[in-house]
N, C-alpha and C positions, 0 to 999 in steps of 0.2 A: 125374274126380279125377286130379291129376298125381302121379306118383311122386316121393317125396322122394329127393334125391341121397344115395347111400351112399358113405362114404369107403372107398376101396379101396387107397390107397397114398400115398407121399410122394416128391416129387422130391428126389434127392440130388445130381444134377449136370445141367447143361445145356450142350450143345455147339452154340454159335451158328453155327459154320461149316457144320454139317450139319443144323441145326434138329432136334436130337434131345434129348429129355429122358430121363434115366436115372431109373427109378422103382423103389422097393422096394415090392412088392405085399404087402398083408395080406389079399387076397382074389383070386379068379381073375379073369382078364381075357381076352377073346376079340377077334379081328378083327371089326370091324363094331359093337362096343359103342360107345355114345356116352359120352364122358367130359367132365367139367368140371375144369379146372385152376384152382385159386383160391388166392390168397395176398394179402399186403399190397398188392402192385402188379399182381397177375395175376388175370384173370377172363375165361376164354374156354372155349367148348365146341367139341368136334369129334368126328368118328367116328374110331375106331382103324382106320387103313388099312395101317399098316406097323409090325411089332413084331419085335424080335430079342432073343434070349438068346445071350450069348457070340458075337455076330456071325453068328448063324444065324437065318434067318427062321422064325417060328413062327406058328401059327394060334391058339394058346391058351397062357396062362401060368398056373401054379398059385400059390396063396398061398405067400409066402416067396421068390418069384422076384425077381431083379433084371432088369428089361427096359429096352430102349431103344425109344422110340416116336417116330416122325417127327411133329412138331407144327407147327401153323400160326401160332403166335405165340411170344413169349419166355416161358420158364418160369424160375423161380428156385429155388434150393435151399430146401427145407422147404415149398414149395407143396404143398397137399393135392390129391390126385387123387380125384375122385368118379365113380361110375357114375350116369348120369342116364337 
């Protein structure tokens, strides 16, 4: 049985020069978690390998945090982030 993706946040900015998505979390997120970023033109999965809060690297972020995550593809504002 496959786990159903759970929405954990929304992209509020994307910085193409550094390939980072800024995400407002509505659930916790940890390094190593597998995420899906999905939107009208976006649909990719990756493992969280780099995450920062206020330009400081963190291993875990709590619900309500704004985090920057290094991503492997382009994300767009309002794309939904799922844990898979």
